MARBA-3410 file (N, C-alpha, C, O; in Angstrom, 1 decimal):
240
-35.5,-16.0,-13.5,-35.1,-17.3,-13.1,-33.9,-17.8,-13.9,-32.9,-18.4,-13.4 ~ -33.9,-17.4,-15.2,-32.8,-17.7,-16.1,-31.5,-17.0,-15.6,-30.4,-17.5,-15.6 ~ -31.7,-15.7,-15.2,-30.6,-14.9,-14.7,-30.0,-15.6,-13.5,-28.8,-15.6,-13.3 ~ -30.8,-16.1,-12.6,-30.3,-16.7,-11.4,-29.5,-18.0,-11.7,-28.5,-18.2,-11.1 ~ -30.0,-18.8,-12.6,-29.3,-20.0,-13.0,-27.9,-19.6,-13.6,-26.9,-20.3,-13.2
-27.9,-18.6,-14.5,-26.6,-18.2,-15.1,-25.7,-17.7,-14.0,-24.5,-18.0,-14.1 ~ -26.2,-17.0,-13.0,-25.4,-16.5,-11.9,-24.8,-17.6,-11.1,-23.6,-17.6,-10.7 ~ -25.6,-18.6,-10.8,-25.2,-19.8,-10.0,-24.1,-20.5,-10.8,-23.1,-21.0,-10.2 ~ -24.3,-20.7,-12.1,-23.3,-21.4,-12.9,-22.0,-20.6,-12.9,-20.9,-21.2,-12.8 ~ -22.0,-19.3,-13.0,-20.8,-18.5,-13.0,-20.1,-18.6,-11.7,-18.9,-18.7,-11.6
-20.9,-18.7,-10.6,-20.3,-18.9,-9.2,-19.6,-20.2,-9.1,-18.5,-20.3,-8.6 ~ -20.2,-21.3,-9.6,-19.6,-22.6,-9.6,-18.3,-22.6,-10.4,-17.3,-23.2,-9.9 ~ -18.3,-22.0,-11.5,-17.0,-21.9,-12.3,-16.0,-21.2,-11.6,-14.8,-21.6,-11.6 ~ -16.4,-20.1,-10.9,-15.4,-19.3,-10.2,-14.8,-20.1,-9.0,-13.6,-20.0,-8.8 ~ -15.6,-20.8,-8.3,-15.2,-21.6,-7.2,-14.2,-22.7,-7.7,-13.2,-23.0,-7.1
-14.5,-23.3,-8.9,-13.7,-24.4,-9.4,-12.3,-23.8,-9.8,-11.3,-24.4,-9.5 ~ -12.3,-22.6,-10.4,-11.0,-22.0,-10.8,-10.2,-21.7,-9.5,-9.0,-21.8,-9.5 ~ -10.9,-21.2,-8.5,-10.2,-20.9,-7.3,-9.6,-22.1,-6.6,-8.5,-22.0,-6.1 ~ -10.3,-23.2,-6.7,-9.8,-24.4,-6.1,-8.6,-24.9,-6.9,-7.6,-25.5,-6.4 ~ -8.7,-24.8,-8.3,-7.6,-25.2,-9.1,-6.3,-24.4,-8.8,-5.2,-24.9,-8.7
-6.5,-23.1,-8.7,-5.4,-22.2,-8.3,-4.7,-22.6,-7.0,-3.5,-22.6,-6.9 ~ -5.6,-22.9,-6.0,-5.1,-23.4,-4.7,-4.3,-24.7,-4.9,-3.2,-24.8,-4.2 ~ -4.8,-25.6,-5.7,-4.1,-26.9,-5.9,-2.7,-26.6,-6.6,-1.7,-27.3,-6.2 ~ -2.7,-25.7,-7.5,-1.4,-25.5,-8.3,-0.4,-24.8,-7.3,0.8,-25.2,-7.3 ~ -0.9,-23.9,-6.5,0.1,-23.2,-5.6,0.6,-24.2,-4.6,1.8,-24.2,-4.3
-0.3,-25.1,-4.1,0.1,-26.1,-3.1,1.1,-27.1,-3.7,2.1,-27.4,-3.1 ~ 0.8,-27.6,-4.9,1.7,-28.5,-5.5,3.0,-27.9,-5.9,4.1,-28.5,-5.8 ~ 3.0,-26.6,-6.3,4.3,-25.9,-6.6,5.1,-25.7,-5.4,6.3,-25.8,-5.4 ~ 4.5,-25.5,-4.2,5.2,-25.4,-3.0,5.8,-26.7,-2.6,7.0,-26.7,-2.1 ~ 5.1,-27.8,-2.8,5.7,-29.1,-2.6,7.0,-29.3,-3.5,8.0,-29.8,-3.0
6.9,-28.9,-4.7,8.0,-29.1,-5.6,9.2,-28.2,-5.2,10.3,-28.7,-5.2 ~ 8.9,-27.0,-4.8,10.0,-26.1,-4.3,10.6,-26.7,-3.1,11.9,-26.6,-3.0 ~ 9.8,-27.2,-2.2,10.4,-27.8,-0.9,11.3,-29.0,-1.3,12.3,-29.2,-0.7 ~ 10.9,-29.8,-2.3,11.7,-31.0,-2.7,13.0,-30.6,-3.2,14.0,-31.2,-3.0 ~ 13.1,-29.4,-3.9,14.3,-28.9,-4.5,15.2,-28.4,-3.4,16.5,-28.5,-3.4
14.6,-27.8,-2.3,15.4,-27.4,-1.2,16.1,-28.6,-0.5,17.3,-28.6,-0.2 ~ 15.3,-29.7,-0.3,15.8,-30.9,0.3,16.9,-31.5,-0.6,17.9,-32.1,-0.1 ~ 16.7,-31.5,-1.9,17.6,-32.0,-2.9,18.9,-31.2,-2.8,20.0,-31.8,-3.0 ~ 18.9,-29.9,-2.6,20.1,-29.1,-2.5,20.9,-29.6,-1.3,22.1,-29.8,-1.4 ~ 20.3,-29.8,-0.2,21.0,-30.3,1.0,21.5,-31.7,0.8,22.6,-32.0,1.3
20.7,-32.5,0.2,21.2,-33.9,-0.1,22.4,-34.0,-1.0,23.3,-34.7,-0.7 ~ 22.3,-33.2,-2.1,23.4,-33.1,-3.0,24.7,-32.5,-2.4,25.8,-33.0,-2.6 ~ 24.5,-31.5,-1.5,25.7,-30.9,-0.8,26.3,-31.9,0.1,27.5,-32.1,0.2 ~ 25.4,-32.7,0.9,25.9,-33.7,1.8,26.7,-34.8,1.1,27.8,-35.2,1.5 ~ 26.1,-35.3,-0.1,26.8,-36.3,-0.8,28.1,-35.9,-1.4,29.1,-36.7,-1.4
28.2,-34.6,-1.8,29.5,-34.1,-2.4,30.5,-34.0,-1.3,31.7,-34.2,-1.6 ~ 30.1,-33.6,-0.1,31.1,-33.4,1.0,31.6,-34.7,1.5,32.7,-34.8,2.0 ~ 30.8,-35.8,1.3,31.2,-37.1,1.8,31.6,-38.1,0.6,31.6,-39.3,0.8 ~ 31.8,-37.5,-0.5,32.1,-38.4,-1.7,33.4,-39.2,-1.5,34.4,-38.7,-0.9 ~ 33.3,-40.4,-1.8,34.5,-41.3,-1.7,35.2,-41.4,-3.1,35.1,-40.5,-3.9
35.9,-42.5,-3.3,36.7,-42.6,-4.5,35.7,-43.0,-5.7,34.6,-43.5,-5.5 ~ 36.2,-42.8,-6.9,35.5,-43.2,-8.1,35.7,-44.7,-8.2,36.6,-45.3,-7.6 ~ 34.8,-45.3,-9.1,34.9,-46.8,-9.3,35.0,-47.0,-10.8,34.7,-46.1,-11.6 ~ 35.4,-48.2,-11.2,35.4,-48.5,-12.7,34.0,-48.8,-13.2,33.1,-49.1,-12.4 ~ 33.9,-48.6,-14.5,32.6,-48.8,-15.1,32.8,-49.3,-16.5,33.6,-48.8,-17.3
32.1,-50.4,-16.8,32.4,-51.1,-18.1,32.1,-50.3,-19.3,32.8,-50.4,-20.3 ~ 31.2,-49.3,-19.2,30.9,-48.5,-20.3,31.8,-47.3,-20.4,32.4,-46.9,-21.4 ~ 31.9,-46.6,-19.2,32.7,-45.4,-19.2,34.2,-45.7,-19.5,34.9,-44.8,-20.0 ~ 34.7,-46.8,-19.0,36.1,-47.2,-19.3,36.4,-47.4,-20.8,37.5,-47.3,-21.2 ~ 35.3,-47.6,-21.6,35.5,-47.8,-23.0,34.9,-46.7,-23.9,35.0,-46.9,-25.1
34.4,-45.7,-23.3,33.8,-44.6,-24.1,34.7,-43.4,-23.9,35.2,-43.0,-22.8 ~ 35.0,-42.7,-25.1,35.7,-41.4,-25.0,34.9,-40.3,-24.3,33.6,-40.4,-24.4 ~ 35.5,-39.4,-23.7,34.8,-38.3,-23.1,34.4,-37.3,-24.2,35.2,-36.8,-25.0 ~ 33.1,-36.9,-24.2,32.5,-36.0,-25.2,32.0,-34.8,-24.4,31.3,-35.0,-23.3 ~ 32.2,-33.6,-24.9,31.6,-32.4,-24.3,30.1,-32.3,-24.5,29.7,-32.2,-25.7
29.4,-32.5,-23.5,27.9,-32.5,-23.6,27.3,-31.4,-22.8,26.1,-31.4,-22.5 ~ 28.0,-30.3,-22.6,27.5,-29.2,-21.9,26.2,-28.6,-22.5,25.3,-28.3,-21.8 ~ 26.2,-28.5,-23.8,25.0,-27.9,-24.5,23.8,-28.8,-24.2,22.7,-28.2,-23.9 ~ 23.9,-30.1,-24.4,22.7,-30.9,-24.2,22.4,-31.0,-22.7,21.2,-30.9,-22.4 ~ 23.3,-31.1,-21.8,23.1,-31.3,-20.4,22.4,-30.1,-19.8,21.5,-30.2,-18.9
22.9,-28.9,-20.2,22.4,-27.6,-19.5,21.2,-27.0,-20.4,20.1,-26.9,-19.9 ~ 21.6,-26.6,-21.6,20.6,-25.9,-22.4,19.5,-26.8,-22.8,18.3,-26.4,-23.0 ~ 19.8,-28.1,-23.1,18.8,-29.1,-23.5,17.8,-29.3,-22.4,16.6,-29.4,-22.6 ~ 18.2,-29.3,-21.1,17.3,-29.5,-20.0,16.4,-28.3,-19.9,15.3,-28.4,-19.6 ~ 17.0,-27.1,-20.1,16.2,-25.8,-20.0,15.1,-25.8,-21.0,14.0,-25.4,-20.8
15.4,-26.2,-22.3,14.4,-26.3,-23.3,13.3,-27.3,-23.0,12.2,-27.0,-23.3 ~ 13.7,-28.4,-22.4,12.7,-29.4,-22.0,11.7,-28.8,-21.0,10.5,-29.0,-21.2 ~ 12.2,-28.1,-20.0,11.3,-27.6,-19.0,10.5,-26.4,-19.5,9.4,-26.2,-19.0 ~ 11.1,-25.7,-20.4,10.3,-24.6,-21.1,9.1,-25.2,-21.8,8.0,-24.7,-21.8 ~ 9.3,-26.3,-22.5,8.3,-27.0,-23.3,7.2,-27.5,-22.3,6.0,-27.4,-22.6
7.6,-28.1,-21.2,6.7,-28.6,-20.2,5.9,-27.4,-19.6,4.7,-27.5,-19.4 ~ 6.5,-26.2,-19.4,5.8,-25.0,-19.0,4.7,-24.6,-20.0,3.6,-24.2,-19.6 ~ 5.0,-24.7,-21.3,4.0,-24.4,-22.3,2.8,-25.3,-22.2,1.7,-24.9,-22.4 ~ 3.1,-26.6,-22.0,2.0,-27.6,-21.9,1.1,-27.3,-20.7,-0.1,-27.5,-20.7 ~ 1.7,-26.8,-19.6,0.9,-26.5,-18.4,0.1,-25.2,-18.6,-1.0,-25.1,-18.1
0.7,-24.3,-19.4,-0.1,-23.1,-19.7,-1.3,-23.4,-20.6,-2.3,-22.7,-20.5 ~ -1.1,-24.4,-21.4,-2.2,-24.8,-22.3,-3.3,-25.4,-21.5,-4.5,-25.2,-21.8 ~ -2.9,-26.3,-20.6,-3.9,-27.0,-19.7,-3.4,-26.9,-18.3,-2.7,-27.8,-17.8 ~ -3.8,-25.9,-17.5,-3.3,-25.7,-16.1,-3.8,-26.9,-15.2,-3.2,-27.1,-14.2 ~ -4.8,-27.6,-15.6,-5.3,-28.7,-14.8,-4.3,-29.8,-14.7,-4.4,-30.7,-13.8
-3.3,-29.8,-15.6,-2.2,-30.8,-15.5,-1.2,-30.6,-14.4,-0.5,-31.5,-13.9 ~ -1.2,-29.3,-14.0,-0.1,-28.9,-13.1,-0.1,-29.6,-11.7,1.0,-30.0,-11.3 ~ -1.2,-29.7,-11.0,-1.1,-30.4,-9.7,-0.5,-31.8,-9.7,0.4,-32.1,-8.9 ~ -0.9,-32.6,-10.6,-0.4,-34.0,-10.6,1.1,-34.0,-11.1,1.9,-34.7,-10.6 ~ 1.4,-33.1,-12.1,2.7,-33.1,-12.6,3.7,-32.6,-11.5,4.8,-33.1,-11.3
3.3,-31.5,-10.8,4.2,-30.9,-9.8,4.4,-31.9,-8.7,5.5,-32.0,-8.2 ~ 3.3,-32.5,-8.2,3.4,-33.4,-7.1,4.2,-34.7,-7.4,5.0,-35.2,-6.6 ~ 4.0,-35.2,-8.6,4.8,-36.3,-9.1,6.3,-36.0,-9.2,7.1,-36.8,-8.8 ~ 6.6,-34.8,-9.7,8.0,-34.4,-9.8,8.6,-34.2,-8.4,9.7,-34.5,-8.2 ~ 7.8,-33.6,-7.5,8.3,-33.5,-6.1,8.6,-34.8,-5.5,9.6,-34.9,-4.8
7.7,-35.8,-5.7,8.0,-37.1,-5.2,9.3,-37.7,-5.9,10.1,-38.3,-5.2 ~ 9.4,-37.5,-7.2,10.6,-37.9,-7.9,11.9,-37.3,-7.3,12.9,-38.1,-7.1 ~ 11.9,-36.0,-7.0,13.0,-35.4,-6.5,13.3,-35.9,-5.1,14.5,-36.0,-4.7 ~ 12.3,-36.1,-4.3,12.5,-36.6,-2.9,13.1,-38.0,-2.9,14.0,-38.3,-2.2 ~ 12.6,-38.9,-3.8,13.1,-40.2,-3.9,14.6,-40.2,-4.3,15.4,-40.9,-3.8
14.9,-39.3,-5.3,16.3,-39.2,-5.7,17.2,-38.7,-4.6,18.3,-39.1,-4.5 ~ 16.7,-37.7,-3.9,17.4,-37.2,-2.7,17.7,-38.2,-1.7,18.9,-38.3,-1.2 ~ 16.8,-39.1,-1.5,17.0,-40.2,-0.5,18.1,-41.1,-1.0,19.0,-41.6,-0.2 ~ 18.1,-41.5,-2.3,19.2,-42.3,-2.9,20.6,-41.6,-2.8,21.6,-42.2,-2.6 ~ 20.5,-40.3,-3.1,21.8,-39.5,-3.1,22.5,-39.6,-1.8,23.7,-39.8,-1.7
21.8,-39.4,-0.7,22.5,-39.4,0.6,22.9,-40.8,1.1,23.6,-41.0,2.1 ~ 22.4,-41.9,0.4,22.8,-43.2,0.8,24.1,-43.7,0.2,24.8,-44.4,0.7 ~ 24.3,-43.2,-1.1,25.5,-43.6,-1.8,26.4,-42.4,-2.1,26.0,-41.4,-2.6 ~ 27.7,-42.6,-1.8,28.6,-41.4,-1.9,29.8,-41.7,-2.8,30.9,-41.5,-2.4 ~ 29.5,-42.3,-3.9,30.6,-42.6,-4.9,31.1,-41.2,-5.4,30.3,-40.3,-5.6
32.4,-41.2,-5.7,33.0,-40.0,-6.3,32.7,-40.0,-7.8,32.5,-41.1,-8.4 ~ 32.7,-38.8,-8.4,32.5,-38.8,-9.8,33.6,-39.4,-10.6,34.7,-39.6,-10.1 ~ 33.4,-39.8,-11.8,34.4,-40.5,-12.7,35.5,-39.5,-12.9,35.2,-38.3,-13.2 ~ 36.7,-39.9,-12.9,37.9,-39.0,-13.0,37.9,-38.1,-14.3,38.1,-36.9,-14.2 ~ 37.6,-38.7,-15.4,37.6,-37.9,-16.7,36.1,-37.7,-17.1,35.4,-38.7,-17.3
35.7,-36.4,-17.1,34.3,-36.1,-17.4,34.2,-34.8,-18.2,35.2,-34.0,-18.2 ~ 33.0,-34.6,-18.8,32.8,-33.4,-19.6,32.8,-32.2,-18.7,32.2,-32.2,-17.6 ~ 33.4,-31.1,-19.1,33.3,-29.9,-18.4,32.0,-29.2,-18.6,31.4,-29.2,-19.7 ~ 31.4,-28.7,-17.5,30.1,-28.0,-17.5,30.3,-26.5,-17.1,31.2,-26.2,-16.4 ~ 29.4,-25.7,-17.7,29.5,-24.3,-17.3,29.1,-24.1,-15.9,28.0,-24.4,-15.5
30.0,-23.6,-15.1,29.8,-23.5,-13.6,28.9,-22.3,-13.2,29.4,-21.5,-12.4 ~ 27.7,-22.2,-13.8,26.9,-21.1,-13.5,26.2,-21.3,-12.1,26.1,-22.4,-11.6 ~ 25.8,-20.2,-11.5,25.2,-20.3,-10.2,23.9,-21.1,-10.2,23.6,-21.8,-9.3 ~ 23.1,-21.0,-11.3,21.9,-21.7,-11.4,22.1,-23.2,-11.4,21.4,-24.0,-10.8 ~ 23.1,-23.6,-12.2,23.4,-25.0,-12.3,23.9,-25.6,-11.0,23.5,-26.8,-10.7
24.6,-24.8,-10.2,25.0,-25.3,-8.9,23.9,-25.6,-7.9,24.1,-26.2,-6.9 ~ 22.7,-25.0,-8.2,21.6,-25.3,-7.3,21.0,-26.7,-7.5,20.2,-27.1,-6.7 ~ 21.3,-27.3,-8.7,20.6,-28.5,-9.1,21.5,-29.7,-9.2,21.1,-30.8,-9.1 ~ 22.8,-29.4,-9.5,23.8,-30.5,-9.7,25.0,-30.2,-8.9,25.5,-29.1,-8.9 ~ 25.6,-31.2,-8.3,26.7,-31.0,-7.3,28.0,-31.8,-7.6,28.9,-31.6,-6.9
27.9,-32.7,-8.5,29.1,-33.4,-8.9,29.1,-34.9,-8.4,29.4,-35.8,-9.1 ~ 28.7,-35.0,-7.1,28.6,-36.4,-6.5,27.2,-36.8,-6.3,27.0,-37.9,-5.6 ~ 26.2,-36.1,-6.8,24.8,-36.6,-6.7,24.5,-37.5,-7.9,23.9,-37.1,-8.8 ~ 25.0,-38.7,-7.8,25.1,-39.5,-9.0,23.9,-40.5,-9.2,23.3,-40.6,-10.2 ~ 23.5,-41.2,-8.1,22.5,-42.2,-8.2,21.2,-41.7,-7.7,21.0,-41.4,-6.6
20.2,-41.5,-8.7,20.3,-42.0,-10.0,20.2,-40.8,-11.0,20.1,-39.6,-10.5 ~ 20.3,-40.9,-12.3,20.3,-39.8,-13.2,18.9,-39.1,-13.3,18.0,-39.7,-13.8 ~ 18.9,-37.9,-12.8,17.6,-37.1,-12.9,17.4,-36.7,-14.4,16.2,-36.6,-14.8 ~ 18.4,-36.4,-15.1,18.3,-36.1,-16.5,17.6,-37.2,-17.3,16.8,-36.9,-18.3 ~ 17.9,-38.4,-17.0,17.3,-39.6,-17.7,15.9,-39.9,-17.1,15.0,-40.1,-17.9
15.8,-39.8,-15.8,14.5,-40.3,-15.2,13.4,-39.3,-15.3,12.2,-39.7,-15.5 ~ 13.6,-38.0,-15.2,12.5,-37.0,-15.3,11.8,-37.0,-16.6,10.5,-37.1,-16.6 ~ 12.5,-37.0,-17.8,11.7,-37.1,-19.0,11.0,-38.4,-19.2,9.9,-38.4,-19.8 ~ 11.5,-39.5,-18.6,10.8,-40.8,-18.7,9.6,-40.7,-17.9,8.5,-41.3,-18.2 ~ 9.6,-40.1,-16.7,8.4,-39.9,-15.9,7.4,-39.1,-16.6,6.2,-39.4,-16.5
7.8,-38.0,-17.3,6.9,-37.2,-18.1,6.3,-38.0,-19.2,5.1,-37.9,-19.5 ~ 7.0,-38.9,-19.8,6.5,-39.8,-20.9,5.4,-40.7,-20.3,4.4,-40.9,-21.0 ~ 5.6,-41.2,-19.1,4.6,-42.0,-18.5,3.3,-41.2,-18.2,2.2,-41.7,-18.3 ~ 3.5,-40.0,-17.8,2.3,-39.1,-17.5,1.5,-38.8,-18.8,0.3,-38.9,-18.8 ~ 2.2,-38.6,-19.9,1.6,-38.2,-21.1,1.5,-39.4,-22.1,1.5,-39.2,-23.3
1.4,-40.6,-21.5,1.5,-41.8,-22.3,0.3,-41.9,-23.3,0.5,-42.4,-24.4 ~ -0.8,-41.3,-23.0,-2.0,-41.4,-23.9,-1.9,-40.5,-25.1,-2.7,-40.6,-26.0 ~ -0.9,-39.6,-25.1,-0.7,-38.7,-26.2,0.5,-39.2,-27.0,1.7,-39.0,-26.5 ~ 0.4,-39.9,-28.1,1.5,-40.5,-28.8,2.6,-39.5,-29.1,3.8,-39.8,-29.0 ~ 2.3,-38.3,-29.5,3.3,-37.3,-29.9,4.1,-36.9,-28.6,5.4,-36.9,-28.7
3.4,-36.5,-27.6,4.1,-36.1,-26.4,4.9,-37.3,-25.8,6.0,-37.1,-25.3 ~ 4.4,-38.5,-25.8,5.1,-39.6,-25.3,6.4,-39.8,-26.1,7.4,-40.1,-25.5 ~ 6.3,-39.7,-27.4,7.5,-39.9,-28.2,8.5,-38.8,-27.9,9.7,-39.1,-27.9 ~ 8.1,-37.6,-27.7,9.0,-36.4,-27.4,9.7,-36.7,-26.1,11.0,-36.5,-26.1 ~ 9.0,-37.1,-25.1,9.7,-37.3,-23.8,10.5,-38.5,-23.8,11.6,-38.5,-23.1
10.1,-39.6,-24.5,11.0,-40.8,-24.5,12.3,-40.5,-25.3,13.3,-40.9,-24.9 ~ 12.1,-39.7,-26.4,13.3,-39.3,-27.1,14.2,-38.4,-26.2,15.5,-38.6,-26.3 ~ 13.7,-37.5,-25.5,14.5,-36.7,-24.6,15.2,-37.5,-23.5,16.3,-37.3,-23.2 ~ 14.5,-38.5,-23.0,15.1,-39.4,-22.0,16.3,-40.1,-22.6,17.3,-40.3,-22.0 ~ 16.1,-40.6,-23.8,17.1,-41.3,-24.5,18.3,-40.5,-24.8,19.5,-40.9,-24.6
18.1,-39.2,-25.3,19.2,-38.3,-25.6,20.0,-38.0,-24.3,21.2,-37.9,-24.4 ~ 19.3,-37.7,-23.2,20.0,-37.4,-22.0,20.7,-38.6,-21.5,21.8,-38.4,-20.9 ~ 20.2,-39.7,-21.6,20.8,-41.0,-21.1,22.2,-41.1,-21.9,23.2,-41.4,-21.3 ~ 22.1,-41.0,-23.2,23.3,-41.1,-24.0,24.3,-40.0,-23.7,25.5,-40.3,-23.6 ~ 23.8,-38.8,-23.5,24.7,-37.7,-23.3,25.5,-37.8,-21.9,26.7,-37.5,-21.9
24.8,-38.2,-20.9,25.5,-38.3,-19.6,26.5,-39.4,-19.5,27.5,-39.3,-18.8 ~ 26.2,-40.4,-20.4,27.2,-41.5,-20.5,28.4,-41.1,-21.3,29.6,-41.3,-20.9 ~ 28.2,-40.4,-22.4,29.3,-39.9,-23.2,30.1,-38.8,-22.5,31.3,-38.7,-22.7 ~ 29.4,-38.0,-21.7,30.1,-37.0,-20.9,30.7,-37.6,-19.6,31.4,-36.8,-18.9 ~ 30.5,-38.8,-19.3,31.0,-39.5,-18.1,30.5,-38.7,-16.9,31.2,-38.6,-15.9
29.3,-38.2,-17.0,28.7,-37.4,-15.9,27.9,-38.4,-14.9,27.7,-38.0,-13.8 ~ 27.6,-39.6,-15.4,26.9,-40.6,-14.5,27.5,-41.9,-14.8,28.0,-42.2,-16.0 ~ 27.5,-42.8,-13.8,27.9,-44.2,-14.1,26.7,-44.8,-14.8,25.6,-44.4,-14.8 ~ 27.0,-46.0,-15.5,26.0,-46.6,-16.2,24.8,-47.1,-15.4,23.7,-47.1,-15.8 ~ 25.1,-47.5,-14.1,24.0,-47.9,-13.3,23.1,-46.8,-12.9,21.9,-47.0,-12.7
23.6,-45.6,-12.8,22.8,-44.4,-12.6,21.8,-44.2,-13.7,20.6,-43.8,-13.4 ~ 22.2,-44.5,-14.9,21.3,-44.2,-16.0,20.3,-45.4,-16.2,19.1,-45.1,-16.3 ~ 20.7,-46.6,-16.1,19.8,-47.7,-16.3,18.8,-47.9,-15.2,17.7,-48.2,-15.4 ~ 19.2,-47.6,-14.0,18.3,-47.7,-12.8,17.3,-46.6,-12.9,16.2,-46.7,-12.3 ~ 17.6,-45.5,-13.5,16.6,-44.3,-13.5,15.3,-44.7,-14.1,14.2,-44.2,-13.7
15.3,-45.6,-15.2,14.0,-46.0,-15.8,13.1,-46.8,-14.8,11.9,-46.5,-14.8 ~ 13.7,-47.7,-14.1,13.0,-48.5,-13.2,12.5,-47.7,-12.0,11.3,-47.9,-11.6 ~ 13.3,-46.8,-11.5,12.9,-46.0,-10.3,11.8,-45.0,-10.7,10.9,-44.8,-9.9 ~ 11.9,-44.4,-11.9,10.9,-43.5,-12.4,9.6,-44.2,-12.6,8.5,-43.6,-12.3 ~ 9.6,-45.4,-13.1,8.4,-46.2,-13.3,7.7,-46.4,-11.9,6.5,-46.3,-11.8
8.5,-46.8,-10.9,8.0,-47.1,-9.6,7.5,-45.8,-9.0,6.4,-45.8,-8.3 ~ 8.1,-44.7,-9.2,7.7,-43.4,-8.7,6.3,-43.0,-9.3,5.5,-42.5,-8.6 ~ 6.2,-43.3,-10.6,4.9,-42.9,-11.2,3.8,-43.8,-10.6,2.7,-43.2,-10.4 ~ 4.0,-45.0,-10.4,3.0,-45.9,-9.8,2.6,-45.4,-8.4,1.5,-45.4,-8.0 ~ 3.6,-45.0,-7.6,3.4,-44.5,-6.3,2.7,-43.2,-6.3,1.8,-42.9,-5.5
3.0,-42.3,-7.3,2.3,-41.0,-7.4,0.8,-41.2,-7.7,-0.1,-40.5,-7.2 ~ 0.5,-42.3,-8.5,-1.0,-42.5,-8.8,-1.7,-43.0,-7.5,-2.9,-42.7,-7.4 ~ -1.0,-43.6,-6.6,-1.6,-44.1,-5.4,-1.8,-42.9,-4.4,-2.8,-42.7,-3.7 ~ -0.8,-42.0,-4.3,-0.8,-40.9,-3.4,-1.6,-39.7,-3.8,-2.2,-39.0,-3.0 ~ -1.7,-39.5,-5.1,-2.4,-38.4,-5.7,-3.5,-38.8,-6.7,-3.4,-38.4,-7.8
-4.5,-39.5,-6.3,-5.5,-40.0,-7.2,-6.4,-38.9,-7.8,-6.7,-38.9,-8.9 ~ -6.7,-37.9,-6.9,-7.6,-36.8,-7.4,-6.9,-36.0,-8.4,-7.5,-35.6,-9.4 ~ -5.6,-35.7,-8.2,-4.8,-34.9,-9.1,-4.6,-35.7,-10.4,-4.5,-35.1,-11.5 ~ -4.5,-37.0,-10.3,-4.3,-37.8,-11.6,-5.6,-37.7,-12.4,-5.5,-37.6,-13.7 ~ -6.7,-37.8,-11.8,-8.0,-37.8,-12.5,-8.1,-36.4,-13.2,-8.5,-36.4,-14.4
-7.7,-35.4,-12.5,-7.8,-34.0,-13.1,-6.8,-34.0,-14.3,-7.1,-33.4,-15.4 ~ -5.7,-34.6,-14.2,-4.7,-34.6,-15.3,-5.2,-35.3,-16.5,-5.1,-34.9,-17.6 ~ -5.8,-36.5,-16.2,-6.3,-37.3,-17.3,-7.5,-36.6,-18.0,-7.6,-36.7,-19.2 ~ -8.4,-35.9,-17.3,-9.5,-35.2,-17.9,-9.0,-34.1,-18.7,-9.6,-33.8,-19.8 ~ -7.9,-33.4,-18.3,-7.3,-32.3,-19.1,-6.8,-32.9,-20.5,-7.0,-32.2,-21.5
-6.3,-34.1,-20.4,-5.8,-34.7,-21.7,-7.0,-35.1,-22.6,-6.9,-34.9,-23.8 ~ -8.1,-35.6,-22.0,-9.3,-35.9,-22.8,-9.9,-34.7,-23.4,-10.3,-34.7,-24.6 ~ -9.9,-33.6,-22.6,-10.5,-32.3,-23.2,-9.7,-31.8,-24.3,-10.2,-31.2,-25.2 ~ -8.3,-32.1,-24.3,-7.5,-31.6,-25.4,-7.6,-32.5,-26.6,-7.5,-31.9,-27.7 ~ -8.0,-33.8,-26.5,-8.1,-34.6,-27.6,-9.5,-34.7,-28.2,-9.6,-35.0,-29.4
-10.5,-34.4,-27.4,-11.9,-34.5,-27.8,-12.5,-33.1,-28.1,-12.0,-32.1,-27.5 ~ -13.4,-33.0,-29.0,-14.1,-31.7,-29.3,-14.9,-31.2,-28.1,-15.4,-32.1,-27.3 ~ -15.0,-29.9,-27.9,-15.8,-29.4,-26.8,-17.3,-29.8,-27.0,-17.8,-29.7,-28.2 ~ -18.0,-30.1,-25.9,-19.4,-30.5,-26.1,-20.3,-29.3,-26.7,-21.2,-29.6,-27.5 ~ -20.0,-28.1,-26.3,-20.8,-27.0,-26.7,-20.6,-26.8,-28.3,-21.5,-26.6,-29.0
-19.3,-27.0,-28.7,-19.1,-26.9,-30.2,-19.8,-28.0,-30.9,-20.3,-27.8,-32.0 ~ -19.8,-29.2,-30.3,-20.5,-30.3,-31.0,-22.0,-30.1,-31.0,-22.7,-30.4,-32.0 ~ -22.6,-29.5,-30.0,-24.0,-29.2,-29.9,-24.4,-28.2,-30.9,-25.4,-28.3,-31.6 ~ -23.5,-27.1,-31.0,-23.8,-26.1,-32.0,-23.7,-26.6,-33.4,-24.5,-26.2,-34.3 ~ -22.8,-27.5,-33.7,-22.7,-28.1,-35.0,-23.9,-28.9,-35.4,-24.4,-28.9,-36.5
-24.4,-29.7,-34.4,-25.6,-30.5,-34.6,-26.8,-29.6,-34.8,-27.6,-29.9,-35.7 ~ -26.9,-28.5,-34.1,-28.0,-27.6,-34.3,-28.0,-27.0,-35.6,-29.0,-26.9,-36.3 ~ -26.8,-26.5,-36.1,-26.7,-25.9,-37.4,-27.1,-26.9,-38.5,-27.7,-26.6,-39.5 ~ -26.6,-28.2,-38.3,-27.0,-29.2,-39.3,-28.5,-29.5,-39.4,-29.0,-29.7,-40.5 ~ -29.1,-29.4,-38.2,-30.5,-29.6,-38.2,-31.3,-28.5,-38.9,-32.2,-28.7,-39.6
-30.8,-27.3,-38.7,-31.4,-26.1,-39.3,-31.3,-26.2,-40.8,-32.2,-25.8,-41.6 ~ -30.1,-26.7,-41.3,-29.9,-26.8,-42.8,-30.9,-27.8,-43.3,-31.4,-27.6,-44.4 ~ -31.1,-28.9,-42.6,-32.0,-30.0,-43.1,-33.5,-29.4,-43.2,-34.2,-29.8,-44.1 ~ -33.9,-28.6,-42.2,-35.2,-28.1,-42.2,-35.4,-27.2,-43.3,-36.5,-27.2,-44.0 ~ -34.4,-26.3,-43.6,-34.5,-25.4,-44.7,-34.6,-26.1,-46.1,-34.7,-25.5,-47.1
END
């Protein structure tokens, strides 16, 4: 009887893992599709870019080379996010789907506004990988600023992770302004749009958000089995 119970428990765990893998693959496919649409939106905006406009901040700020922060800094940020997902794969479905929604919202804004880039701007390494994600005239709104802020909202209950992502958002915001890679409105609007995207993601993906939150609780709280074992050991010591 005990063997049957253990077998049934193992089967349930296997089914749960299989469902989680399916959710991760599906959400990753959504994210990949959003990047494909973003590519075409960015290409369209760059082909139809108009003249640049004046900006009260950029007109008064010197151009600073921010290639290291803009490119390598972004890569480090996403490597860090990847490590967080490896630690708790349950976070992946909500994070991937929220980011996919974020990219889709940004793509919609990109094709609506075709401002040309600011005349004097930081030079960026024209690598093939970079050209898949940034196009020069895909300006409104700043993805470098908005994405880390969206991550901060997701990990808000973890003070350390919240601080890390808020700091990353602030660093990217300053860097794209110093590099004249975005107009000031692109940067300041990113915070508001990202907040709205997060609220929309909670409505569209409630099951994935619950899974994300539970993963956070499991990370912050001790395992029940470990707690039970400690209690049993304490009881044995008292008896002896």
